[in-house]
ChimeraX commands (.cxc) that place a marker at each C-alpha (Angstrom):
marker #1 position 64.90,-127.59,38.38 radius 0.5
marker #1 position 63.13,-129.65,41.04 radius 0.5
marker #1 position 59.72,-129.99,42.62 radius 0.5
marker #1 position 58.81,-132.09,45.65 radius 0.5
marker #1 position 55.83,-134.42,45.26 radius 0.5
marker #1 position 54.74,-136.78,48.04 radius 0.5
marker #1 position 58.08,-136.29,49.76 radius 0.5
marker #1 position 60.10,-137.18,46.68 radius 0.5
marker #1 position 62.21,-134.82,44.59 radius 0.5
marker #1 position 61.31,-134.74,40.89 radius 0.5
marker #1 position 63.90,-133.15,38.60 radius 0.5
marker #1 position 62.99,-131.57,35.29 radius 0.5
marker #1 position 63.95,-128.98,32.71 radius 0.5
marker #1 position 61.58,-126.13,31.95 radius 0.5
marker #1 position 63.35,-125.21,28.72 radius 0.5
marker #1 position 64.22,-121.91,30.47 radius 0.5
marker #1 position 60.66,-120.77,29.81 radius 0.5
marker #1 position 58.49,-118.31,31.71 radius 0.5
marker #1 position 54.94,-119.52,31.00 radius 0.5
marker #1 position 51.70,-117.77,31.80 radius 0.5
marker #1 position 49.58,-119.32,34.55 radius 0.5
marker #1 position 47.17,-120.85,32.04 radius 0.5
marker #1 position 49.78,-121.78,29.41 radius 0.5
marker #1 position 49.33,-125.16,27.73 radius 0.5
marker #1 position 51.52,-127.83,29.33 radius 0.5
marker #1 position 53.82,-130.32,27.61 radius 0.5
marker #1 position 55.55,-133.20,29.41 radius 0.5
marker #1 position 58.52,-135.08,27.97 radius 0.5
marker #1 position 59.29,-138.69,28.99 radius 0.5
marker #1 position 62.70,-140.18,28.18 radius 0.5
marker #1 position 63.58,-143.78,27.36 radius 0.5
marker #1 position 65.32,-146.52,29.32 radius 0.5
marker #1 position 68.48,-145.50,31.16 radius 0.5
marker #1 position 68.29,-141.89,30.00 radius 0.5
marker #1 position 67.21,-138.57,31.48 radius 0.5
marker #1 position 65.66,-135.22,30.54 radius 0.5
marker #1 position 68.74,-134.04,28.64 radius 0.5
marker #1 position 67.65,-135.93,25.51 radius 0.5
marker #1 position 64.93,-133.26,25.10 radius 0.5
marker #1 position 67.04,-130.08,25.25 radius 0.5
marker #1 position 66.15,-128.82,21.76 radius 0.5
marker #1 position 62.45,-129.64,21.99 radius 0.5
marker #1 position 62.09,-128.28,25.52 radius 0.5
marker #1 position 63.60,-124.93,24.59 radius 0.5
marker #1 position 61.50,-124.68,21.43 radius 0.5
marker #1 position 58.15,-125.23,23.13 radius 0.5
marker #1 position 59.09,-123.03,26.08 radius 0.5
marker #1 position 59.68,-120.22,23.58 radius 0.5
marker #1 position 56.29,-120.89,22.05 radius 0.5
marker #1 position 54.48,-120.23,25.31 radius 0.5
marker #1 position 54.26,-123.76,26.73 radius 0.5
marker #1 position 54.72,-124.84,30.32 radius 0.5
marker #1 position 57.50,-127.37,29.71 radius 0.5
marker #1 position 58.45,-130.24,31.99 radius 0.5
marker #1 position 61.12,-132.53,30.55 radius 0.5
marker #1 position 61.19,-135.00,33.40 radius 0.5
marker #1 position 63.72,-137.30,34.98 radius 0.5
marker #1 position 61.77,-140.47,35.73 radius 0.5
marker #1 position 62.13,-141.92,39.26 radius 0.5
marker #1 position 65.70,-143.04,39.94 radius 0.5
marker #1 position 66.98,-141.35,36.76 radius 0.5
marker #1 position 69.00,-138.19,36.42 radius 0.5
marker #1 position 68.43,-136.13,39.55 radius 0.5
marker #1 position 64.99,-137.47,40.50 radius 0.5
marker #1 position 64.71,-139.45,43.71 radius 0.5
marker #1 position 64.42,-143.21,43.40 radius 0.5
marker #1 position 63.79,-145.96,43.42 radius 0.5
marker #1 position 63.41,-146.65,39.71 radius 0.5
marker #1 position 60.13,-148.41,38.91 radius 0.5
marker #1 position 59.87,-151.67,36.96 radius 0.5
marker #1 position 56.22,-151.40,35.91 radius 0.5
marker #1 position 54.80,-149.11,33.21 radius 0.5
marker #1 position 51.44,-148.57,34.92 radius 0.5
marker #1 position 53.28,-147.54,38.10 radius 0.5
marker #1 position 55.28,-145.04,36.07 radius 0.5
marker #1 position 52.07,-143.71,34.54 radius 0.5
marker #1 position 50.52,-143.32,37.99 radius 0.5
marker #1 position 53.65,-141.40,39.03 radius 0.5
marker #1 position 53.26,-139.17,35.98 radius 0.5
marker #1 position 49.59,-138.63,36.78 radius 0.5
marker #1 position 50.62,-137.31,40.19 radius 0.5
marker #1 position 53.31,-135.07,38.69 radius 0.5
marker #1 position 50.88,-133.56,36.20 radius 0.5
marker #1 position 48.28,-132.97,38.89 radius 0.5
marker #1 position 50.83,-131.11,41.00 radius 0.5
marker #1 position 52.43,-129.04,38.24 radius 0.5
marker #1 position 50.01,-128.27,35.42 radius 0.5
marker #1 position 48.86,-125.10,37.21 radius 0.5
marker #1 position 46.03,-123.54,35.19 radius 0.5
marker #1 position 46.88,-125.24,31.90 radius 0.5
marker #1 position 43.79,-125.93,29.82 radius 0.5
marker #1 position 45.59,-128.54,27.67 radius 0.5
marker #1 position 48.21,-131.21,28.25 radius 0.5
marker #1 position 50.48,-132.84,25.64 radius 0.5
marker #1 position 52.56,-135.91,26.41 radius 0.5
marker #1 position 55.72,-136.68,24.45 radius 0.5
marker #1 position 57.52,-139.98,24.96 radius 0.5
marker #1 position 60.51,-141.77,23.51 radius 0.5
marker #1 position 60.86,-145.56,23.64 radius 0.5
marker #1 position 59.96,-146.63,27.21 radius 0.5
marker #1 position 58.46,-143.17,27.66 radius 0.5
marker #1 position 55.92,-143.95,24.93 radius 0.5
marker #1 position 54.60,-146.84,27.00 radius 0.5
marker #1 position 54.08,-144.49,29.95 radius 0.5
marker #1 position 52.13,-142.16,27.66 radius 0.5
marker #1 position 49.96,-145.01,26.36 radius 0.5
marker #1 position 49.23,-146.28,29.86 radius 0.5
marker #1 position 48.23,-142.85,31.11 radius 0.5
marker #1 position 46.09,-142.12,28.05 radius 0.5
marker #1 position 44.29,-145.46,28.36 radius 0.5
marker #1 position 43.62,-145.32,32.10 radius 0.5
marker #1 position 43.13,-141.54,32.49 radius 0.5
marker #1 position 41.54,-140.72,29.11 radius 0.5
marker #1 position 40.51,-137.16,29.97 radius 0.5
marker #1 position 43.96,-135.98,31.04 radius 0.5
marker #1 position 46.00,-135.67,27.82 radius 0.5
marker #1 position 44.88,-133.77,24.73 radius 0.5
marker #1 position 47.65,-135.02,22.43 radius 0.5
marker #1 position 50.34,-137.69,22.38 radius 0.5
marker #1 position 53.64,-137.76,20.49 radius 0.5
marker #1 position 55.35,-141.16,20.44 radius 0.5
marker #1 position 58.90,-141.52,19.11 radius 0.5
marker #1 position 60.34,-144.99,18.60 radius 0.5
marker #1 position 57.41,-146.95,20.00 radius 0.5
marker #1 position 56.29,-150.55,20.12 radius 0.5
marker #1 position 53.46,-152.23,22.03 radius 0.5
marker #1 position 54.39,-154.75,23.29 radius 0.5
marker #1 position 58.06,-153.81,23.64 radius 0.5
marker #1 position 59.97,-157.07,24.12 radius 0.5
marker #1 position 63.60,-156.99,25.23 radius 0.5
marker #1 position 66.07,-159.63,24.06 radius 0.5
marker #1 position 67.20,-162.03,26.79 radius 0.5
marker #1 position 70.86,-161.26,26.13 radius 0.5
marker #1 position 70.21,-157.55,26.79 radius 0.5
marker #1 position 67.97,-158.16,29.80 radius 0.5
marker #1 position 70.50,-160.53,31.38 radius 0.5
marker #1 position 73.40,-158.14,30.87 radius 0.5
marker #1 position 71.38,-155.32,32.43 radius 0.5
marker #1 position 70.51,-157.54,35.40 radius 0.5
marker #1 position 74.23,-158.10,35.95 radius 0.5
marker #1 position 74.96,-154.36,35.60 radius 0.5
marker #1 position 77.31,-155.41,32.81 radius 0.5
marker #1 position 78.57,-152.63,30.54 radius 0.5
marker #1 position 77.73,-154.95,27.66 radius 0.5
marker #1 position 74.09,-153.90,28.11 radius 0.5
marker #1 position 75.04,-150.30,27.37 radius 0.5
marker #1 position 77.22,-151.34,24.44 radius 0.5
marker #1 position 74.45,-153.42,22.86 radius 0.5
marker #1 position 71.58,-151.00,23.37 radius 0.5
marker #1 position 73.59,-147.94,22.36 radius 0.5
marker #1 position 74.82,-149.58,19.16 radius 0.5
marker #1 position 71.36,-150.87,18.25 radius 0.5
marker #1 position 69.87,-147.43,18.93 radius 0.5
marker #1 position 71.86,-145.63,16.24 radius 0.5
marker #1 position 71.52,-145.58,12.48 radius 0.5
marker #1 position 74.34,-146.11,10.01 radius 0.5
marker #1 position 75.44,-142.46,9.81 radius 0.5
marker #1 position 75.89,-142.22,13.57 radius 0.5
marker #1 position 77.78,-145.51,13.67 radius 0.5
marker #1 position 80.17,-144.06,11.10 radius 0.5
marker #1 position 80.64,-140.88,13.14 radius 0.5
marker #1 position 78.41,-138.47,11.21 radius 0.5
marker #1 position 76.16,-136.05,13.09 radius 0.5
marker #1 position 73.80,-133.19,12.26 radius 0.5
marker #1 position 75.33,-131.37,15.24 radius 0.5
marker #1 position 78.88,-130.36,14.18 radius 0.5
marker #1 position 81.70,-131.58,16.39 radius 0.5
marker #1 position 79.64,-134.21,18.18 radius 0.5
marker #1 position 79.37,-138.00,18.08 radius 0.5
marker #1 position 75.85,-139.33,18.65 radius 0.5
marker #1 position 77.24,-142.77,19.44 radius 0.5
marker #1 position 79.66,-141.58,22.10 radius 0.5
marker #1 position 77.20,-139.11,23.64 radius 0.5
marker #1 position 74.68,-141.91,23.96 radius 0.5
marker #1 position 77.23,-144.09,25.72 radius 0.5
marker #1 position 78.26,-141.36,28.17 radius 0.5
marker #1 position 74.62,-140.66,29.01 radius 0.5
marker #1 position 73.84,-144.31,29.75 radius 0.5
marker #1 position 76.98,-144.64,31.87 radius 0.5
marker #1 position 75.57,-142.05,34.28 radius 0.5
marker #1 position 72.68,-144.22,35.49 radius 0.5
marker #1 position 72.78,-146.10,38.77 radius 0.5
marker #1 position 73.01,-149.84,39.31 radius 0.5
marker #1 position 69.86,-151.84,38.50 radius 0.5
marker #1 position 68.16,-148.91,36.74 radius 0.5
marker #1 position 68.63,-150.38,33.27 radius 0.5
marker #1 position 67.32,-153.76,34.39 radius 0.5
marker #1 position 64.22,-152.20,35.96 radius 0.5
marker #1 position 63.59,-150.12,32.83 radius 0.5
marker #1 position 63.96,-153.09,30.50 radius 0.5
marker #1 position 61.80,-155.21,32.81 radius 0.5
marker #1 position 59.08,-152.57,32.59 radius 0.5
marker #1 position 59.30,-152.59,28.80 radius 0.5
marker #1 position 59.43,-156.37,28.56 radius 0.5
marker #1 position 56.39,-156.81,30.81 radius 0.5
marker #1 position 54.23,-154.20,29.08 radius 0.5
marker #1 position 50.86,-155.23,27.65 radius 0.5
marker #1 position 47.87,-153.29,26.35 radius 0.5
marker #1 position 45.41,-156.15,26.87 radius 0.5
marker #1 position 43.82,-154.55,29.93 radius 0.5
marker #1 position 43.50,-151.08,28.36 radius 0.5
marker #1 position 40.41,-149.51,26.86 radius 0.5
marker #1 position 40.66,-148.05,23.36 radius 0.5
marker #1 position 42.78,-144.89,23.17 radius 0.5
marker #1 position 41.13,-142.02,21.29 radius 0.5
marker #1 position 43.70,-139.29,22.07 radius 0.5
marker #1 position 45.08,-137.67,18.87 radius 0.5
marker #1 position 48.55,-139.14,18.43 radius 0.5
marker #1 position 51.60,-138.55,16.26 radius 0.5
marker #1 position 53.94,-141.53,15.87 radius 0.5
marker #1 position 57.46,-141.03,14.51 radius 0.5
marker #1 position 59.54,-143.99,13.34 radius 0.5
marker #1 position 63.05,-144.39,11.95 radius 0.5
marker #1 position 63.69,-146.75,9.07 radius 0.5
marker #1 position 67.00,-147.92,10.64 radius 0.5
marker #1 position 65.56,-148.37,14.15 radius 0.5
marker #1 position 66.66,-151.78,15.48 radius 0.5
marker #1 position 65.16,-151.32,18.94 radius 0.5
marker #1 position 61.59,-150.50,17.85 radius 0.5
marker #1 position 61.41,-151.23,14.10 radius 0.5
marker #1 position 59.09,-149.14,11.89 radius 0.5
marker #1 position 56.60,-152.02,11.60 radius 0.5
marker #1 position 56.17,-151.87,15.38 radius 0.5
marker #1 position 55.30,-148.17,15.24 radius 0.5
marker #1 position 52.86,-148.84,12.41 radius 0.5
marker #1 position 51.19,-151.52,14.54 radius 0.5
marker #1 position 50.76,-149.03,17.39 radius 0.5
marker #1 position 49.22,-146.54,14.95 radius 0.5
marker #1 position 46.79,-149.21,13.80 radius 0.5
marker #1 position 45.89,-149.95,17.42 radius 0.5
marker #1 position 45.00,-146.33,18.19 radius 0.5
marker #1 position 41.75,-144.70,17.16 radius 0.5
marker #1 position 43.13,-141.34,16.03 radius 0.5
marker #1 position 46.76,-141.43,14.88 radius 0.5
marker #1 position 49.09,-140.30,12.15 radius 0.5
marker #1 position 52.50,-141.65,11.16 radius 0.5
marker #1 position 55.76,-140.03,10.12 radius 0.5
marker #1 position 58.64,-142.19,8.85 radius 0.5
marker #1 position 62.19,-140.80,8.97 radius 0.5
marker #1 position 64.62,-142.05,6.34 radius 0.5
marker #1 position 68.18,-142.92,7.34 radius 0.5
marker #1 position 67.36,-142.65,11.04 radius 0.5
marker #1 position 67.74,-144.98,14.02 radius 0.5
marker #1 position 66.09,-145.19,17.43 radius 0.5
marker #1 position 67.67,-142.07,18.97 radius 0.5
marker #1 position 66.00,-139.81,16.45 radius 0.5
marker #1 position 66.08,-136.69,18.65 radius 0.5
marker #1 position 69.86,-136.54,18.21 radius 0.5
marker #1 position 70.14,-138.16,14.78 radius 0.5
marker #1 position 67.54,-136.02,12.99 radius 0.5
marker #1 position 66.70,-133.23,15.46 radius 0.5
marker #1 position 65.31,-130.75,12.92 radius 0.5
marker #1 position 63.01,-133.25,11.21 radius 0.5
marker #1 position 61.71,-134.47,14.56 radius 0.5
marker #1 position 61.07,-130.95,15.80 radius 0.5
marker #1 position 59.34,-129.92,12.56 radius 0.5
marker #1 position 56.98,-132.89,12.82 radius 0.5
marker #1 position 56.28,-132.27,16.49 radius 0.5
marker #1 position 55.62,-128.55,16.12 radius 0.5
marker #1 position 53.32,-129.08,13.14 radius 0.5
marker #1 position 51.26,-131.54,15.18 radius 0.5
marker #1 position 51.33,-129.95,18.64 radius 0.5
marker #1 position 50.91,-126.29,17.71 radius 0.5
marker #1 position 47.86,-126.80,15.48 radius 0.5
marker link #1:1,2 radius 0.2
marker link #1:2,3 radius 0.2
marker link #1:3,4 radius 0.2
marker link #1:4,5 radius 0.2
marker link #1:5,6 radius 0.2
marker link #1:6,7 radius 0.2
marker link #1:7,8 radius 0.2
marker link #1:8,9 radius 0.2
marker link #1:9,10 radius 0.2
marker link #1:10,11 radius 0.2
marker link #1:11,12 radius 0.2
marker link #1:12,13 radius 0.2
marker link #1:13,14 radius 0.2
marker link #1:14,15 radius 0.2
marker link #1:15,16 radius 0.2
marker link #1:16,17 radius 0.2
marker link #1:17,18 radius 0.2
marker link #1:18,19 radius 0.2
marker link #1:19,20 radius 0.2
marker link #1:20,21 radius 0.2
marker link #1:21,22 radius 0.2
marker link #1:22,23 radius 0.2
marker link #1:23,24 radius 0.2
marker link #1:24,25 radius 0.2
marker link #1:25,26 radius 0.2
marker link #1:26,27 radius 0.2
marker link #1:27,28 radius 0.2
marker link #1:28,29 radius 0.2
marker link #1:29,30 radius 0.2
marker link #1:30,31 radius 0.2
marker link #1:31,32 radius 0.2
marker link #1:32,33 radius 0.2
marker link #1:33,34 radius 0.2
marker link #1:34,35 radius 0.2
marker link #1:35,36 radius 0.2
marker link #1:36,37 radius 0.2
marker link #1:37,38 radius 0.2
marker link #1:38,39 radius 0.2
marker link #1:39,40 radius 0.2
marker link #1:40,41 radius 0.2
marker link #1:41,42 radius 0.2
marker link #1:42,43 radius 0.2
marker link #1:43,44 radius 0.2
marker link #1:44,45 radius 0.2
marker link #1:45,46 radius 0.2
marker link #1:46,47 radius 0.2
marker link #1:47,48 radius 0.2
marker link #1:48,49 radius 0.2
marker link #1:49,50 radius 0.2
marker link #1:50,51 radius 0.2
marker link #1:51,52 radius 0.2
marker link #1:52,53 radius 0.2
marker link #1:53,54 radius 0.2
marker link #1:54,55 radius 0.2
marker link #1:55,56 radius 0.2
marker link #1:56,57 radius 0.2
marker link #1:57,58 radius 0.2
marker link #1:58,59 radius 0.2
marker link #1:59,60 radius 0.2
marker link #1:60,61 radius 0.2
marker link #1:61,62 radius 0.2
marker link #1:62,63 radius 0.2
marker link #1:63,64 radius 0.2
marker link #1:64,65 radius 0.2
marker link #1:65,66 radius 0.2
marker link #1:66,67 radius 0.2
marker link #1:67,68 radius 0.2
marker link #1:68,69 radius 0.2
marker link #1:69,70 radius 0.2
marker link #1:70,71 radius 0.2
marker link #1:71,72 radius 0.2
marker link #1:72,73 radius 0.2
marker link #1:73,74 radius 0.2
marker link #1:74,75 radius 0.2
marker link #1:75,76 radius 0.2
marker link #1:76,77 radius 0.2
marker link #1:77,78 radius 0.2
marker link #1:78,79 radius 0.2
marker link #1:79,80 radius 0.2
marker link #1:80,81 radius 0.2
marker link #1:81,82 radius 0.2
marker link #1:82,83 radius 0.2
marker link #1:83,84 radius 0.2
marker link #1:84,85 radius 0.2
marker link #1:85,86 radius 0.2
marker link #1:86,87 radius 0.2
marker link #1:87,88 radius 0.2
marker link #1:88,89 radius 0.2
marker link #1:89,90 radius 0.2
marker link #1:90,91 radius 0.2
marker link #1:91,92 radius 0.2
marker link #1:92,93 radius 0.2
marker link #1:93,94 radius 0.2
marker link #1:94,95 radius 0.2
marker link #1:95,96 radius 0.2
marker link #1:96,97 radius 0.2
marker link #1:97,98 radius 0.2
marker link #1:98,99 radius 0.2
marker link #1:99,100 radius 0.2
marker link #1:100,101 radius 0.2
marker link #1:101,102 radius 0.2
marker link #1:102,103 radius 0.2
marker link #1:103,104 radius 0.2
marker link #1:104,105 radius 0.2
marker link #1:105,106 radius 0.2
marker link #1:106,107 radius 0.2
marker link #1:107,108 radius 0.2
marker link #1:108,109 radius 0.2
marker link #1:109,110 radius 0.2
marker link #1:110,111 radius 0.2
marker link #1:111,112 radius 0.2
marker link #1:112,113 radius 0.2
marker link #1:113,114 radius 0.2
marker link #1:114,115 radius 0.2
marker link #1:115,116 radius 0.2
marker link #1:116,117 radius 0.2
marker link #1:117,118 radius 0.2
marker link #1:118,119 radius 0.2
marker link #1:119,120 radius 0.2
marker link #1:120,121 radius 0.2
marker link #1:121,122 radius 0.2
marker link #1:122,123 radius 0.2
marker link #1:123,124 radius 0.2
marker link #1:124,125 radius 0.2
marker link #1:125,126 radius 0.2
marker link #1:126,127 radius 0.2
marker link #1:127,128 radius 0.2
marker link #1:128,129 radius 0.2
marker link #1:129,130 radius 0.2
marker link #1:130,131 radius 0.2
marker link #1:131,132 radius 0.2
marker link #1:132,133 radius 0.2
marker link #1:133,134 radius 0.2
marker link #1:134,135 radius 0.2
marker link #1:135,136 radius 0.2
marker link #1:136,137 radius 0.2
marker link #1:137,138 radius 0.2
marker link #1:138,139 radius 0.2
marker link #1:139,140 radius 0.2
marker link #1:140,141 radius 0.2
marker link #1:141,142 radius 0.2
marker link #1:142,143 radius 0.2
marker link #1:143,144 radius 0.2
marker link #1:144,145 radius 0.2
marker link #1:145,146 radius 0.2
marker link #1:146,147 radius 0.2
marker link #1:147,148 radius 0.2
marker link #1:148,149 radius 0.2
marker link #1:149,150 radius 0.2
marker link #1:150,151 radius 0.2
marker link #1:151,152 radius 0.2
marker link #1:152,153 radius 0.2
marker link #1:153,154 radius 0.2
marker link #1:154,155 radius 0.2
marker link #1:155,156 radius 0.2
marker link #1:156,157 radius 0.2
marker link #1:157,158 radius 0.2
marker link #1:158,159 radius 0.2
marker link #1:159,160 radius 0.2
marker link #1:160,161 radius 0.2
marker link #1:161,162 radius 0.2
marker link #1:162,163 radius 0.2
marker link #1:163,164 radius 0.2
marker link #1:164,165 radius 0.2
marker link #1:165,166 radius 0.2
marker link #1:166,167 radius 0.2
marker link #1:167,168 radius 0.2
marker link #1:168,169 radius 0.2
marker link #1:169,170 radius 0.2
marker link #1:170,171 radius 0.2
marker link #1:171,172 radius 0.2
marker link #1:172,173 radius 0.2
marker link #1:173,174 radius 0.2
marker link #1:174,175 radius 0.2
marker link #1:175,176 radius 0.2
marker link #1:176,177 radius 0.2
marker link #1:177,178 radius 0.2
marker link #1:178,179 radius 0.2
marker link #1:179,180 radius 0.2
marker link #1:180,181 radius 0.2
marker link #1:181,182 radius 0.2
marker link #1:182,183 radius 0.2
marker link #1:183,184 radius 0.2
marker link #1:184,185 radius 0.2
marker link #1:185,186 radius 0.2
marker link #1:186,187 radius 0.2
marker link #1:187,188 radius 0.2
marker link #1:188,189 radius 0.2
marker link #1:189,190 radius 0.2
marker link #1:190,191 radius 0.2
marker link #1:191,192 radius 0.2
marker link #1:192,193 radius 0.2
marker link #1:193,194 radius 0.2
marker link #1:194,195 radius 0.2
marker link #1:195,196 radius 0.2
marker link #1:196,197 radius 0.2
marker link #1:197,198 radius 0.2
marker link #1:198,199 radius 0.2
marker link #1:199,200 radius 0.2
marker link #1:200,201 radius 0.2
marker link #1:201,202 radius 0.2
marker link #1:202,203 radius 0.2
marker link #1:203,204 radius 0.2
marker link #1:204,205 radius 0.2
marker link #1:205,206 radius 0.2
marker link #1:206,207 radius 0.2
marker link #1:207,208 radius 0.2
marker link #1:208,209 radius 0.2
marker link #1:209,210 radius 0.2
marker link #1:210,211 radius 0.2
marker link #1:211,212 radius 0.2
marker link #1:212,213 radius 0.2
marker link #1:213,214 radius 0.2
marker link #1:214,215 radius 0.2
marker link #1:215,216 radius 0.2
marker link #1:216,217 radius 0.2
marker link #1:217,218 radius 0.2
marker link #1:218,219 radius 0.2
marker link #1:219,220 radius 0.2
marker link #1:220,221 radius 0.2
marker link #1:221,222 radius 0.2
marker link #1:222,223 radius 0.2
marker link #1:223,224 radius 0.2
marker link #1:224,225 radius 0.2
marker link #1:225,226 radius 0.2
marker link #1:226,227 radius 0.2
marker link #1:227,228 radius 0.2
marker link #1:228,229 radius 0.2
marker link #1:229,230 radius 0.2
marker link #1:230,231 radius 0.2
marker link #1:231,232 radius 0.2
marker link #1:232,233 radius 0.2
marker link #1:233,234 radius 0.2
marker link #1:234,235 radius 0.2
marker link #1:235,236 radius 0.2
marker link #1:236,237 radius 0.2
marker link #1:237,238 radius 0.2
marker link #1:238,239 radius 0.2
marker link #1:239,240 radius 0.2
marker link #1:240,241 radius 0.2
marker link #1:241,242 radius 0.2
marker link #1:242,243 radius 0.2
marker link #1:243,244 radius 0.2
marker link #1:244,245 radius 0.2
marker link #1:245,246 radius 0.2
marker link #1:246,247 radius 0.2
marker link #1:247,248 radius 0.2
marker link #1:248,249 radius 0.2
marker link #1:249,250 radius 0.2
marker link #1:250,251 radius 0.2
marker link #1:251,252 radius 0.2
marker link #1:252,253 radius 0.2
marker link #1:253,254 radius 0.2
marker link #1:254,255 radius 0.2
marker link #1:255,256 radius 0.2
marker link #1:256,257 radius 0.2
marker link #1:257,258 radius 0.2
marker link #1:258,259 radius 0.2
marker link #1:259,260 radius 0.2
marker link #1:260,261 radius 0.2
marker link #1:261,262 radius 0.2
marker link #1:262,263 radius 0.2
marker link #1:263,264 radius 0.2
view
C-alpha cells in the first residue's frame, strides 16, 4: 500500500488489517538495505489484534520514493511526519525497529518524547559503528558489502542451512532481499548508523523492550545491554542460538516477546 506525504510516495504494509478509527497504531522500521517485508509475520499478527499497522519502507527503500537519507535524525523527522499523517484517531503509538530502525526509534523518542508510548528494539546498539571494510565496499556498490553483512547477520544454524520456516534458507533470502536495493542506498544507511550519537539527546523514559541474539555479530548482546542501561525504563530479552536477523531466525520467540510487551 502507499500514501503520499509532502509529495512523496511512502510504501507500507498494513498486515491486511481493517482497524477501527481509534485503533492503537504500531509502526515497524526495518534495518539497513532492507524493506517492510522483514515484518510480514509481526505485521499480520498485530493487524489481527486490532492494531493500525504500518510496516514502512524507509525513503529510497522498497517502493518508497527516494532519496535515501544518511542521517538518523532526518529519518526520525521523516517518521514523525508519517505518523502525524497516518495515525488517524489512535490514542497510542508503538514503534518497533530492527538494527538501523532502532536508531530511528531512539531519535524520535528522545526528540519527540510525547509521541510514542512504547518502543521495541531488536538488534540495537548506540552508537552503531560500521567497520571500514564494510563501509568502503558499500560506497563502491560492491557486492562484497552484501556478502559480509548478510553473513555476519546470521547465526550458526542459518549459516548451516537450518530454518524454522520449512523449505527456506534464511541466508539466501537475506541475500536476495539486499540485492534488491538501489545503488548508494547501503552506503547511506551505513553512514547514518556510523554517524549516530546520543550525546545531544535528553533522557528517554519511554517503556522499551530490547531483544538481543547471543550470536549477533552486527550488534552484539553487550551493545543491547548498554542501550538498556542507557534508557530509563527498559527490559531485556536474550535469544539463545540467534543472530542479528532474529525475525527470520527465531520468529516465534520474537513474536511472543513482542506481543507480551505490546499488548499489556
